[in-house]
C-alpha positions as CSV (number, residue, x, y, z in Angstrom):
1,M,-127.6,-20.9,125.8
2,S,-127.5,-23.9,128.1
3,L,-128.3,-27.4,127.0
4,H,-131.4,-27.2,129.3
5,K,-132.7,-24.2,127.4
6,S,-132.1,-25.7,124.0
7,K,-134.9,-28.2,124.3
8,G,-137.4,-27.7,121.4
9,L,-135.2,-25.1,119.6
10,T,-133.0,-25.5,116.5
11,A,-130.2,-23.5,115.1
12,R,-128.2,-23.6,111.8
13,L,-124.9,-23.7,113.9
14,V,-124.6,-25.3,117.3
15,V,-121.4,-25.3,119.3
16,I,-121.0,-27.5,122.3
17,A,-117.7,-26.4,124.0
18,G,-115.8,-28.1,126.8
19,C,-116.4,-31.7,125.9
20,V,-113.9,-32.8,128.6
21,N,-114.5,-35.3,131.4
22,G,-115.3,-33.3,134.4
23,V,-117.1,-30.6,132.4
24,V,-119.4,-32.6,130.1
25,P,-120.2,-34.7,132.1
26,T,-119.5,-33.0,135.4
27,I,-118.4,-35.4,138.1
28,D,-119.7,-34.8,141.6
29,P,-117.5,-36.7,144.1
30,D,-119.7,-35.8,147.0
31,V,-122.7,-37.9,146.0
32,S,-123.3,-41.6,146.2
33,P,-122.4,-43.8,143.2
34,Q,-126.1,-44.3,142.5
35,E,-126.8,-40.6,142.5
36,R,-123.7,-40.0,140.3
37,E,-125.0,-42.5,137.8
38,L,-128.4,-40.7,137.7
39,Q,-126.7,-37.4,137.2
40,R,-124.6,-38.9,134.4
41,Q,-127.7,-40.3,132.6
42,E,-129.4,-36.9,132.8
43,Q,-126.2,-35.1,131.5
44,R,-126.0,-37.7,128.6
45,R,-129.6,-37.1,127.7
46,L,-129.0,-33.3,127.6
47,F,-125.8,-33.7,125.6
48,F,-127.7,-35.7,122.9
49,V,-130.5,-33.1,123.0
50,G,-127.8,-30.5,122.2
51,L,-126.4,-32.6,119.4
52,T,-129.8,-32.7,117.7
53,R,-130.4,-29.0,117.8
54,A,-128.1,-28.3,114.8
55,T,-129.8,-28.1,111.4
56,D,-126.6,-27.5,109.4
57,T,-123.4,-27.5,111.4
58,L,-122.5,-29.0,114.8
59,V,-119.2,-28.2,116.4
60,L,-117.9,-30.1,119.4
61,S,-114.8,-28.8,121.1
62,S,-112.5,-30.3,123.7
63,A,-109.3,-29.1,125.3
64,V,-106.4,-31.5,125.3
65,R,-104.5,-29.7,128.1
66,M,-104.9,-26.8,130.6
67,P,-102.7,-25.5,133.4
68,I,-102.6,-28.0,136.3
69,G,-103.8,-25.3,138.8
70,Q,-106.8,-24.5,136.7
71,A,-107.7,-28.2,136.4
72,K,-107.4,-28.7,140.1
73,T,-109.5,-25.6,140.9
74,M,-112.2,-26.8,138.5
75,D,-112.0,-30.4,139.8
76,I,-111.4,-31.7,136.3
77,P,-109.8,-35.1,136.3
78,Y,-106.7,-35.5,134.2
79,A,-104.6,-38.4,132.8
80,R,-101.2,-37.0,133.7
81,V,-99.1,-33.8,134.1
82,Q,-96.8,-32.7,131.3
83,R,-94.7,-29.5,131.7
84,G,-97.1,-27.9,134.2
85,N,-100.2,-28.8,132.2
86,A,-102.9,-31.3,133.0
87,I,-103.4,-33.6,130.0
88,L,-107.2,-33.9,129.8
89,Q,-109.5,-36.7,128.7
90,A,-112.1,-36.0,126.0
91,S,-115.7,-36.5,127.2
92,S,-116.8,-40.1,127.4
93,F,-119.9,-38.9,125.6
94,L,-117.9,-38.4,122.5
95,S,-116.9,-42.0,122.3
96,E,-120.5,-43.0,122.8
97,L,-121.2,-41.4,119.3
98,G,-119.8,-44.7,117.9
99,P,-119.2,-44.9,114.2
100,A,-121.1,-41.7,113.5
101,A,-118.4,-39.8,115.3
102,P,-116.1,-37.8,113.0
103,S,-112.3,-37.9,113.3
104,P,-111.0,-35.1,115.5
105,I,-109.3,-32.1,113.9
106,T,-106.4,-31.1,116.1
107,S,-104.8,-27.7,116.2
108,V,-102.0,-26.3,118.5
109,L,-102.7,-22.7,118.9
110,G,-99.9,-20.2,119.4
111,G,-97.2,-22.5,118.2
112,S,-96.5,-25.3,115.9
113,K,-99.1,-24.9,113.1
114,S,-98.5,-22.5,110.3
115,D,-101.1,-20.0,109.2
116,S,-101.7,-22.0,106.1
117,E,-102.8,-24.9,108.3
118,V,-105.3,-23.0,110.4
119,P,-108.2,-23.3,107.8
120,S,-108.1,-27.1,108.4
121,L,-109.7,-26.4,111.8
122,F,-112.9,-25.8,109.8
123,E,-112.9,-29.0,107.8
124,T,-116.1,-30.9,108.2
125,E,-117.3,-34.4,107.6
126,Q,-120.7,-34.9,105.9
127,R,-123.1,-37.0,108.0
128,Q,-126.7,-37.4,106.8
129,D,-127.0,-34.1,105.1
130,R,-125.3,-32.2,107.9
131,S,-121.8,-30.8,108.4
132,L,-120.3,-32.2,111.6
133,A,-117.0,-30.7,112.8
134,V,-115.0,-31.7,115.9
135,V,-112.4,-29.2,116.9
136,V,-109.9,-30.1,119.5
137,W,-108.1,-27.0,120.9
138,C,-104.7,-27.7,122.4
């Protein structure tokens, strides 16, 4: 379901995937700075609508890296390139959560984490009678 369609609905579990600058929020380089700011304000509003749809658990996910070719194809800005991967920036909307934002839970899939560490992906922080989990997939 899109953030647009979530208005007025609730769910026990809400997952907002792709919390990466260039995805949430999208960045349209072909519009004026004024129009870009209006688009950003609307996307921020929709993001926060999505956050409030969860009645029990909210999961926000963000990629740390992706193949450079894919980042270029998707027009996703990146901080730097490391071994053929674009190092991405988490959505600026996440930092706007302020002190209510949980600490990220980071996992490197297909590599350095042992099976015994995988359950830590599902650790949560309690916030106002809700479980709030941030999962950063690398």
